[in-house]
C-alpha positions as CSV (number, residue, x, y, z in Angstrom):
1,M,18.2,-34.0,13.6
2,K,21.2,-35.2,15.3
3,R,23.6,-32.9,13.7
4,T,26.9,-32.7,15.4
5,N,27.8,-29.2,14.5
6,T,26.7,-26.1,12.7
7,C,28.0,-25.0,9.4
8,N,30.3,-22.3,11.0
9,E,31.9,-24.3,13.7
10,L,34.4,-26.9,12.2
11,T,37.9,-25.9,12.1
12,A,41.5,-27.5,11.5
13,A,41.3,-28.9,15.2
14,D,38.4,-31.1,14.0
15,N,40.5,-32.9,11.3
16,G,39.5,-36.6,11.1
17,K,36.2,-36.1,13.1
18,E,33.0,-37.9,12.0
19,V,30.4,-35.3,11.5
20,S,26.6,-34.7,10.5
21,L,25.7,-31.4,9.1
22,I,22.2,-30.0,7.9
23,G,21.3,-27.0,6.0
24,W,20.7,-25.4,2.5
25,V,22.5,-26.1,-0.7
26,Q,24.4,-22.7,-1.4
27,S,26.0,-23.9,-4.6
28,V,27.0,-27.1,-6.4
29,R,30.3,-27.1,-8.4
30,D,31.7,-29.9,-10.6
31,H,35.6,-29.7,-10.5
32,G,36.7,-32.5,-12.8
33,G,34.3,-35.0,-11.7
34,I,34.5,-34.3,-8.0
35,L,31.4,-32.4,-6.7
36,F,31.7,-29.5,-4.1
37,V,28.7,-28.4,-2.3
38,D,28.6,-25.2,-0.1
39,L,26.3,-26.2,2.7
40,R,24.7,-23.2,4.5
41,D,22.8,-22.8,7.8
42,R,22.0,-19.7,9.8
43,D,25.5,-19.6,11.2
44,G,27.7,-19.9,8.1
45,I,29.1,-22.2,5.3
46,T,31.1,-25.5,5.2
47,Q,32.4,-27.0,1.9
48,I,31.3,-30.6,1.3
49,V,33.1,-32.8,-1.1
50,F,31.5,-35.9,-3.0
51,H,33.8,-38.2,-4.7
52,P,32.6,-40.5,-7.5
53,E,33.7,-43.6,-5.5
54,A,30.8,-43.0,-3.1
55,A,28.5,-43.9,-5.9
56,N,25.3,-44.0,-3.7
57,V,25.8,-40.3,-2.6
58,Y,27.3,-39.1,-5.8
59,E,24.3,-39.8,-7.9
60,K,22.1,-38.0,-5.5
61,V,24.1,-34.9,-5.6
62,Q,23.9,-34.6,-9.4
63,K,20.1,-34.0,-8.9
64,L,20.4,-31.2,-6.4
65,K,19.3,-27.7,-6.9
66,D,20.4,-24.5,-5.1
67,E,18.4,-24.0,-1.8
68,S,17.5,-27.7,-1.4
69,V,17.7,-29.0,2.2
70,I,20.1,-31.9,2.8
71,Q,21.8,-33.5,5.7
72,I,25.2,-35.0,5.2
73,F,27.5,-37.4,7.0
74,G,31.3,-37.5,6.6
75,K,34.8,-36.9,7.9
76,V,36.6,-33.5,8.4
77,A,39.7,-33.2,6.3
78,L,42.2,-30.4,5.8
79,R,42.0,-28.5,2.5
80,E,45.1,-28.7,0.2
81,D,47.4,-25.7,0.2
82,G,46.1,-23.2,-2.1
83,T,42.5,-24.0,-1.8
84,K,41.9,-22.6,1.7
85,N,39.3,-19.8,2.0
86,T,40.5,-17.2,4.6
87,K,37.1,-15.4,4.3
88,L,35.4,-18.3,6.1
89,K,35.8,-19.5,9.6
90,T,35.5,-23.0,8.2
91,G,38.0,-22.2,5.3
92,E,40.7,-24.5,6.5
93,I,38.6,-27.7,6.2
94,E,36.2,-29.5,4.2
95,V,34.0,-32.5,4.9
96,I,34.3,-35.7,2.8
97,A,30.7,-36.9,2.4
98,S,29.9,-40.6,2.9
99,D,26.2,-40.5,3.0
100,M,23.4,-37.9,2.4
101,I,19.7,-37.4,3.1
102,I,17.7,-35.2,0.8
103,H,14.9,-33.5,3.0
104,N,13.6,-31.3,0.3
105,I,14.4,-30.4,-3.3
106,C,14.0,-26.6,-4.1
107,D,11.7,-25.5,-6.8
108,V,13.0,-22.8,-9.4
109,L,13.7,-19.6,-7.3
110,P,11.9,-16.4,-8.2
111,F,15.0,-14.5,-7.7
112,P,18.7,-15.1,-6.8
113,L,19.3,-15.0,-3.1
114,D,22.8,-13.5,-2.9
115,D,22.8,-10.0,-1.6
116,E,24.4,-8.2,-4.7
117,R,21.8,-9.6,-7.2
118,A,18.8,-9.6,-4.8
119,D,19.1,-5.9,-4.1
120,K,18.5,-5.2,-7.7
121,V,15.2,-7.2,-7.6
122,N,11.9,-5.3,-7.3
123,E,11.1,-5.0,-3.6
124,D,7.4,-6.2,-4.1
125,L,8.6,-9.4,-5.5
126,R,11.0,-9.9,-2.6
127,L,8.2,-9.1,-0.2
128,Q,6.0,-11.7,-1.9
129,Y,8.6,-14.2,-1.2
130,R,9.8,-12.8,2.0
131,Y,10.6,-16.2,3.6
132,L,13.3,-16.6,0.8
133,D,14.4,-12.9,1.1
134,L,15.1,-13.6,4.8
135,R,17.5,-16.6,4.0
136,R,19.9,-13.8,2.7
137,P,22.9,-13.6,5.0
138,R,22.4,-9.8,5.4
139,N,18.8,-10.0,6.3
140,L,19.4,-12.8,8.8
141,N,22.2,-10.6,10.2
142,L,19.6,-7.6,10.5
143,L,17.2,-9.7,12.4
144,R,20.1,-10.9,14.7
145,M,21.1,-7.3,15.3
146,R,17.5,-6.6,16.2
147,H,17.6,-9.5,18.8
148,K,20.8,-8.3,20.3
149,A,19.4,-4.8,20.7
150,A,16.2,-6.1,22.3
151,Q,18.3,-8.4,24.6
152,A,20.5,-5.4,25.7
153,I,17.4,-3.4,26.5
154,R,15.9,-6.3,28.6
155,D,19.1,-6.9,30.4
156,Y,19.7,-3.3,31.2
157,L,16.1,-2.6,32.5
158,N,15.9,-5.8,34.5
159,S,19.2,-4.8,36.1
160,Q,17.5,-1.6,37.1
161,D,14.7,-3.4,38.9
162,F,12.1,-2.9,36.3
163,I,9.1,-5.3,35.8
164,E,8.1,-6.2,32.3
165,V,4.3,-6.1,32.1
166,E,2.2,-6.8,28.9
167,T,-0.7,-4.4,28.6
168,P,-3.9,-4.9,26.2
169,V,-3.8,-4.3,22.5
170,L,-7.4,-3.9,22.3
171,F,-8.1,-0.5,24.0
172,K,-10.8,2.2,23.6
173,S,-10.9,4.8,20.8
174,T,-9.2,8.1,21.5
175,P,-9.9,9.9,18.3
176,E,-8.2,13.2,19.0
177,G,-4.8,11.4,18.4
178,A,-3.5,9.6,15.2
179,R,-6.0,7.6,13.1
180,E,-6.7,4.3,14.7
181,F,-7.5,0.9,13.5
182,L,-10.9,0.0,14.7
183,V,-12.1,-3.5,15.8
184,P,-15.7,-4.2,16.0
185,S,-16.9,-6.2,19.0
186,R,-19.1,-9.2,18.2
187,T,-20.4,-9.5,21.7
188,N,-21.3,-5.7,22.1
189,P,-22.9,-5.1,18.7
190,G,-22.4,-1.5,17.5
191,M,-19.3,-1.1,19.8
192,F,-15.7,-1.0,18.8
193,Y,-12.2,-1.5,20.3
194,A,-9.3,0.4,18.9
195,L,-6.0,-1.1,18.5
196,N,-3.7,0.9,20.9
197,Q,-1.5,3.7,19.5
198,S,0.5,3.4,22.6
199,P,0.0,1.9,26.1
200,Q,0.2,5.5,27.7
201,Q,-2.9,5.3,29.8
202,Y,-2.3,1.7,30.8
203,K,1.3,2.4,32.1
204,Q,0.1,5.3,34.2
205,M,-2.6,3.0,35.8
206,L,0.5,0.7,36.6
207,M,2.1,3.5,38.4
208,V,-1.1,4.2,40.4
209,S,-1.0,0.3,41.0
210,G,2.3,0.6,42.8
211,I,4.5,-1.2,40.1
212,E,6.9,1.8,40.3
213,R,9.2,0.5,37.5
214,Y,7.5,-0.8,34.3
215,Y,8.7,-1.6,30.7
216,Q,7.4,-3.5,27.8
217,M,8.5,-4.1,24.2
218,A,5.0,-2.9,23.3
219,K,3.2,-3.5,19.9
220,C,1.5,-0.3,18.7
221,F,-0.7,0.5,15.8
222,R,-1.5,3.6,13.8
223,D,-3.6,3.8,10.5
224,E,-1.4,6.5,9.0
225,D,0.1,6.9,5.5
226,L,3.3,5.1,5.3
227,R,6.9,6.0,4.4
228,A,10.3,4.7,5.0
229,D,10.3,5.1,8.8
230,R,6.6,4.2,9.3
231,Q,4.6,1.1,9.4
232,P,1.0,0.4,10.5
233,E,2.3,-1.9,13.3
234,F,5.5,-1.0,15.1
235,T,7.3,-1.8,18.3
236,Q,8.3,0.7,21.0
237,V,10.3,0.4,24.1
238,D,7.8,1.6,26.6
239,I,9.0,2.9,30.0
240,E,7.3,4.3,33.1
241,L,8.7,5.1,36.5
242,S,7.5,6.5,39.8
243,F,9.2,9.0,42.0
244,V,11.3,10.5,39.3
245,E,12.3,13.8,37.8
246,R,13.6,14.8,34.4
247,E,17.3,14.2,35.5
248,D,16.5,10.7,36.5
249,M,14.9,10.0,33.1
250,Y,18.0,11.5,31.2
251,A,20.4,9.3,33.1
252,L,18.4,6.1,32.7
253,I,18.0,6.3,29.0
254,E,21.5,7.5,28.3
255,N,22.9,4.5,30.1
256,M,20.4,2.1,28.3
257,L,21.5,3.5,24.9
258,K,25.3,3.2,25.9
259,K,24.7,-0.5,26.6
260,I,22.8,-1.1,23.4
261,W,25.6,0.5,21.4
262,K,28.3,-1.5,23.2
263,E,26.5,-4.7,22.9
264,T,25.6,-4.4,19.2
265,L,28.3,-2.4,17.7
266,G,31.1,-2.5,20.3
267,M,31.1,1.3,20.4
268,D,31.4,3.4,23.7
269,I,29.1,6.3,23.2
270,P,29.9,9.4,25.3
271,T,27.4,10.6,28.1
272,P,25.8,12.7,29.2
273,F,24.1,13.8,25.9
274,P,23.9,17.5,25.0
275,R,20.6,19.2,25.7
276,M,18.9,21.8,23.6
277,Q,15.7,23.6,24.4
278,Y,13.0,23.4,21.8
279,S,13.2,27.3,20.9
280,D,16.9,26.9,20.3
281,A,16.5,23.9,18.1
282,M,14.0,25.7,16.0
283,N,16.1,28.9,15.9
284,R,19.3,27.1,14.9
285,Y,18.0,24.2,12.8
286,G,14.5,24.8,11.9
287,I,13.2,21.5,13.3
288,D,12.6,20.0,16.6
289,K,14.8,16.9,15.9
290,P,18.0,18.5,14.5
291,D,20.7,16.6,12.6
292,T,23.9,18.2,14.2
293,R,26.5,16.2,12.2
294,F,26.8,19.2,9.8
295,G,26.4,23.0,10.1
296,I,24.5,25.3,8.0
297,E,22.6,26.8,10.9
298,L,19.8,29.3,10.6
299,Q,20.5,33.0,11.2
300,D,18.0,35.8,12.3
301,L,18.2,38.9,10.1
302,T,15.1,40.6,11.3
303,D,17.2,43.5,12.7
304,I,19.3,44.0,9.3
305,F,15.8,44.4,7.4
306,K,13.7,46.2,9.9
307,N,13.9,49.5,8.0
308,S,14.5,47.9,4.6
309,Q,13.1,49.5,1.4
310,F,12.6,45.8,0.3
311,K,8.8,45.8,0.9
312,V,8.5,42.0,1.0
313,F,10.8,41.7,4.0
314,A,9.6,45.1,5.5
315,N,6.0,44.1,5.5
316,V,6.6,40.7,7.1
317,I,8.5,42.3,9.9
318,K,5.9,44.9,10.3
319,D,3.2,42.2,10.7
320,G,5.3,40.7,13.6
321,G,7.2,38.1,11.4
322,V,11.0,37.4,11.0
323,I,13.4,37.1,8.4
324,K,15.7,34.0,8.5
325,A,18.4,32.8,6.3
326,I,21.1,30.0,5.9
327,N,24.2,29.9,4.0
328,A,24.8,26.7,2.1
329,K,28.6,27.1,1.8
330,G,30.0,25.7,-1.4
331,L,26.6,25.0,-3.1
332,S,26.7,27.9,-5.7
333,D,27.0,25.2,-8.4
334,I,23.4,24.1,-7.8
335,T,21.5,23.2,-11.0
336,Q,18.4,24.9,-12.1
337,G,16.5,21.6,-11.4
338,E,17.9,21.4,-7.9
339,L,17.0,25.0,-7.3
340,K,13.4,24.5,-8.4
341,G,13.2,21.5,-6.2
342,L,14.1,23.5,-3.2
343,E,11.6,26.1,-4.0
344,D,8.9,23.5,-4.5
345,V,9.6,22.2,-1.1
346,A,9.5,25.6,0.5
347,K,6.1,26.2,-1.3
348,T,4.6,23.0,0.1
349,L,5.4,24.6,3.6
350,G,3.7,27.9,3.0
351,A,6.4,30.0,1.3
352,K,5.5,32.0,-1.8
353,G,8.9,31.4,-3.2
354,L,12.5,31.0,-2.2
355,A,14.7,34.0,-2.4
356,F,18.5,33.4,-2.7
357,I,21.8,35.0,-3.3
358,K,24.7,33.3,-5.2
359,A,28.1,34.4,-4.7
360,E,30.3,33.5,-7.7
361,N,33.4,35.0,-9.3
362,G,33.5,38.1,-6.8
363,A,30.0,39.0,-7.5
364,W,26.4,38.3,-6.2
365,K,23.7,37.2,-8.4
366,S,20.1,37.3,-7.3
367,P,16.6,38.4,-8.2
368,I,16.3,40.5,-5.0
369,L,19.7,42.1,-5.1
370,K,18.4,45.4,-6.6
371,F,16.2,45.8,-3.6
372,L,19.1,45.6,-1.1
373,S,20.9,48.6,0.1
374,E,24.8,48.5,0.3
375,D,24.5,48.7,4.2
376,E,22.2,45.5,4.1
377,Q,24.5,43.7,1.8
378,K,27.5,44.5,3.9
379,A,25.7,43.3,7.0
380,L,24.6,40.1,5.2
381,R,28.3,39.4,4.2
382,E,29.4,39.9,7.7
383,K,26.5,38.1,9.5
384,L,26.6,35.0,7.2
385,N,30.2,34.9,6.3
386,I,29.4,34.9,2.5
387,E,32.3,33.9,0.3
388,D,32.6,32.8,-3.3
389,G,31.0,29.4,-4.0
390,D,28.2,30.1,-1.4
391,I,24.5,30.3,-1.9
392,V,22.1,32.0,0.8
393,F,18.5,31.3,1.1
394,F,15.8,33.3,2.8
395,A,12.6,32.8,4.6
396,A,10.2,35.6,5.5
397,S,7.2,34.6,7.6
398,N,6.0,34.2,11.2
399,W,8.7,32.6,13.4
400,E,7.6,29.0,13.4
401,Q,6.8,28.9,9.5
402,A,10.2,30.7,8.6
403,C,12.1,28.2,10.8
404,T,10.3,25.3,9.4
405,I,10.8,26.4,5.7
406,L,14.6,26.9,6.2
407,G,14.8,23.7,8.4
408,R,13.7,21.6,5.4
409,V,15.6,23.6,2.9
410,R,18.8,23.0,5.3
411,L,18.4,19.2,5.3
412,D,18.0,19.2,1.5
413,C,21.1,21.4,1.1
414,G,22.9,19.0,3.3
415,K,22.1,16.1,1.1
416,L,23.1,18.0,-2.1
417,L,26.5,18.9,-0.5
418,Q,27.1,15.4,0.6
419,A,26.4,14.1,-2.8
420,R,29.1,16.5,-4.1
421,G,31.5,15.4,-1.4
422,K,31.7,18.8,0.2
423,I,30.1,17.5,3.4
424,K,31.3,14.1,4.8
425,I,29.6,12.4,7.5
426,D,30.9,9.3,9.0
427,P,28.3,6.4,9.0
428,K,29.5,5.5,12.4
429,Q,29.0,9.2,13.8
430,F,26.2,9.1,16.3
431,N,25.1,12.6,17.7
432,F,22.7,12.1,20.4
433,L,20.7,14.9,21.6
434,W,18.0,15.9,24.2
435,V,15.5,18.4,22.9
436,I,13.6,19.7,26.2
437,E,11.0,22.2,27.3
438,F,8.6,22.0,24.4
439,P,5.5,24.3,24.6
440,L,2.8,22.5,26.6
441,M,0.0,23.9,24.5
442,L,-0.4,24.9,20.8
443,W,-3.2,27.0,19.3
444,D,-5.3,25.1,16.6
445,E,-6.9,27.6,14.2
446,E,-9.4,25.2,12.8
447,Q,-10.8,24.1,16.2
448,G,-10.4,27.5,17.7
449,R,-9.0,26.1,20.9
450,Y,-5.7,25.0,22.4
451,V,-4.4,21.5,21.9
452,S,-1.7,19.5,23.5
453,A,1.7,19.7,21.9
454,H,2.4,16.3,23.1
455,H,-0.4,14.7,25.0
456,P,-2.7,15.9,27.7
457,F,-1.0,14.0,30.5
458,T,2.3,16.0,30.3
459,A,3.0,18.0,33.4
460,P,4.0,21.7,33.1
461,V,7.3,23.1,34.1
462,P,6.6,24.0,37.8
463,E,7.4,27.8,37.5
464,D,5.1,28.1,34.4
465,V,1.9,26.6,36.0
466,Q,0.9,30.1,36.9
467,Y,0.3,30.9,33.3
468,L,-2.1,28.1,32.6
469,D,-5.1,30.3,32.8
470,S,-3.6,33.7,31.5
471,D,-1.2,32.6,28.8
472,P,-1.2,28.9,27.9
473,L,1.2,29.3,25.0
474,R,3.9,30.6,27.4
475,V,3.7,27.4,29.5
476,R,6.5,24.8,28.9
477,G,5.9,21.2,29.4
478,Q,8.2,18.7,31.1
479,H,8.6,16.9,27.8
480,Y,11.8,15.5,26.5
481,D,12.8,14.0,23.0
482,I,15.7,11.8,22.4
483,V,17.1,12.6,19.0
484,L,19.8,10.9,16.9
485,N,21.2,12.2,13.8
486,G,18.1,14.0,12.7
487,T,15.7,11.2,13.8
488,E,13.4,11.2,16.9
489,L,14.2,8.0,18.7
490,G,11.6,8.6,21.3
491,G,9.9,11.0,23.5
492,G,8.4,11.2,27.0
493,S,7.5,13.4,29.8
494,I,6.9,13.8,33.6
495,R,3.2,13.3,34.0
496,I,0.3,15.1,35.8
497,H,-0.6,13.0,38.9
498,Q,-2.8,15.5,40.7
499,P,-6.4,14.9,39.7
500,D,-7.3,18.6,40.0
501,V,-4.6,19.8,37.6
502,Q,-5.3,17.0,35.2
503,E,-9.0,18.0,35.2
504,K,-8.1,21.6,34.8
505,V,-6.0,20.9,31.7
506,F,-9.0,18.8,30.1
507,K,-11.8,21.3,30.8
508,D,-10.3,24.8,31.3
509,V,-7.4,24.8,28.9
510,L,-8.1,22.3,26.2
511,K,-11.8,23.0,26.4
512,I,-12.8,19.3,26.2
513,P,-16.5,18.9,27.1
514,A,-17.1,17.5,30.5
515,D,-19.0,14.4,29.1
516,I,-16.1,13.6,26.7
517,V,-13.6,13.8,29.5
518,E,-15.8,11.5,31.5
519,S,-16.1,9.0,28.8
520,R,-12.5,8.9,27.7
521,F,-10.6,9.6,30.9
522,G,-13.1,9.3,33.8
523,Y,-11.4,6.1,35.2
524,M,-8.1,7.9,35.1
525,L,-9.2,11.0,36.9
526,K,-10.8,8.5,39.4
527,A,-7.7,6.6,39.8
528,F,-5.7,9.6,40.5
529,K,-7.8,10.3,43.6
530,F,-6.5,7.1,45.2
531,G,-3.1,8.0,45.9
532,A,-1.3,8.4,42.4
533,P,2.4,8.8,42.8
534,P,4.6,11.4,40.9
535,H,5.7,9.6,37.6
536,G,7.1,9.9,34.2
537,G,8.1,7.9,31.2
538,I,9.2,7.7,27.7
539,A,8.7,5.6,24.6
540,L,11.4,4.8,22.2
541,G,10.8,3.7,18.6
542,F,12.6,0.3,18.6
543,D,12.3,-0.2,14.8
544,R,13.8,3.2,14.1
545,L,16.6,2.5,16.5
546,V,17.6,-0.8,14.9
547,T,17.5,0.9,11.4
548,I,20.0,3.4,12.7
549,L,22.2,0.8,14.3
550,T,22.3,-1.2,11.1
551,N,22.6,1.8,8.7
552,R,19.6,0.8,6.6
553,P,17.6,3.1,4.7
554,S,14.0,1.8,5.8
555,I,12.5,0.3,8.8
556,R,11.1,-2.4,6.5
557,D,14.5,-4.0,6.2
558,I,14.7,-4.8,9.9
559,I,11.2,-6.1,10.4
560,A,10.6,-9.8,9.7
561,F,7.5,-9.4,7.8
562,P,6.8,-5.7,6.8
563,K,4.0,-4.2,4.9
564,T,4.4,-2.1,1.7
565,Q,3.4,1.6,1.6
566,K,-0.1,0.6,0.8
567,G,-0.2,-1.3,4.1
568,Q,-0.2,-4.6,2.3
569,D,1.4,-8.0,3.3
570,L,2.3,-9.2,-0.1
571,M,3.4,-12.7,1.0
572,A,0.1,-13.5,3.1
573,Q,-2.1,-11.3,0.7
574,S,-3.4,-9.2,3.6
575,P,-5.6,-7.3,4.1
576,S,-8.2,-9.5,2.4
577,Q,-11.9,-9.8,1.9
578,V,-14.2,-11.4,4.4
579,T,-17.4,-13.4,4.0
580,E,-20.9,-12.0,4.4
581,K,-21.5,-14.2,7.5
582,Q,-18.5,-12.6,9.2
583,L,-19.9,-9.3,8.6
584,K,-23.3,-10.3,9.7
585,D,-22.0,-11.8,13.0
586,L,-20.4,-8.3,13.6
587,H,-23.6,-6.4,12.4
588,I,-21.6,-4.6,9.8
589,A,-22.7,-3.5,6.3
590,L,-20.2,-2.3,3.8
591,D,-20.5,1.0,1.9
592,M,-17.9,0.5,-0.7
593,P,-16.5,3.6,-2.6
594,E,-17.4,3.7,-6.4
595,R,-14.5,2.5,-8.8
596,D,-13.6,3.9,-12.1
């Protein structure tokens, strides 16, 4: 359009220069007959001045509405003293307009586009007009930050001799994972593709192909219930390497994240990252992705209560369970409503209730206090450092459930203490952590068999291979998760590359029938017989990563066109109905649920 400059470019050095600018009308102001227009493009704002003497232009400006698209021609002039705007890069100058082209007059806006007022608008309305919502400077900057992060990733991996390879989106159904989106095949009636949940099998085939170092900004799909950090389609940084061990993966990802933080936030993050075994993470924080920015660690009290007269605790220990507790220091002022909220959360995780002890005014208050001996109370005080103003919560169950219950209560207590100003977390504090050596297998009561804790391609820790037959739950996997401030950024593992070991895991440990193994993974087992190299990889949630970089509460904020919690695109009105002909071509008949 022959513009000479952007709206964030002109300075005092350009005084007297003839220019052409184009953009959106941010505002029109009348100052005693002289009209001022703030002209905005994606880079910034320039003030345009229209004098009555330029009658042909002045009359047009009076018809303008906010967000109209115009092009102006004029001369740069210095602003008078007292009118300069130090908040703008262009705040020392203005452009005296001599001519103008109106490209588009804006209709009445459905909501204001300044950040302060737009934030108060219902999100559904903003998503319906997402193309307007994206004009807001903050949202434009969020997309710019996403771009910078993606660029940093590509620059880093390219410098490490990786090859970016695109893999198919249409894959085969693997129903043992998350729920999939199915795509009917018109040319193969009765057959379906599945939108891939991850390029896992493809990237392992690339290693067999000799690519050695692969990456992809991969589009992935899962038909799951949505929440703040989940969308039906998402982007992951997918990486796979040959001839690597876990230490190589740790160093690679740490250096990549270091570059991302430097390029986007200008921050130097310290490396190497701390490492924590899965069992330690559960024991101390009650979760496999701990937020280590605040304390309140879980304590094991099983020894204290092993001979207790309190039957609730004693019976749990007798059945092989544990007694765990946390001390939420300074939270004794918790309200009844907040206390009930914590109890309700505990019950959703399998607890029958939530036992507690409050320490106030030199005394303890608790429904269970009468069941505890003086020795037990003394041991509790010493073990948990209980002081006035504290509240202690207990969980009595099997180890995993007790940890999980208190892990969730811990997080909620942390939020309550932050709201009271008793825990202060710097928004620029980034606690990275590797959680390692997860169990390779879990026992599924419903299916009556072992299932993979991560996925069935994860290699066991070498010294634990001997227990695959005799005690699968004892086997640790070469699996690693990268965790940041309580969020799992990504996970990966060293893979099984020997066909006999992979087949053994499928058939002997996971008890997957031979015909299903052949139909789902036959090509993979065959490929491993043709010189498969040792390999491993990782996938990081790119949307989650950018959400943390930008300190936003939801990944919807950093996705150009996100979907609602019902999986709907309100702007494009998707999903939508299709015609009978389309269904007939696909040999599909609908069986709709009855509606009230």
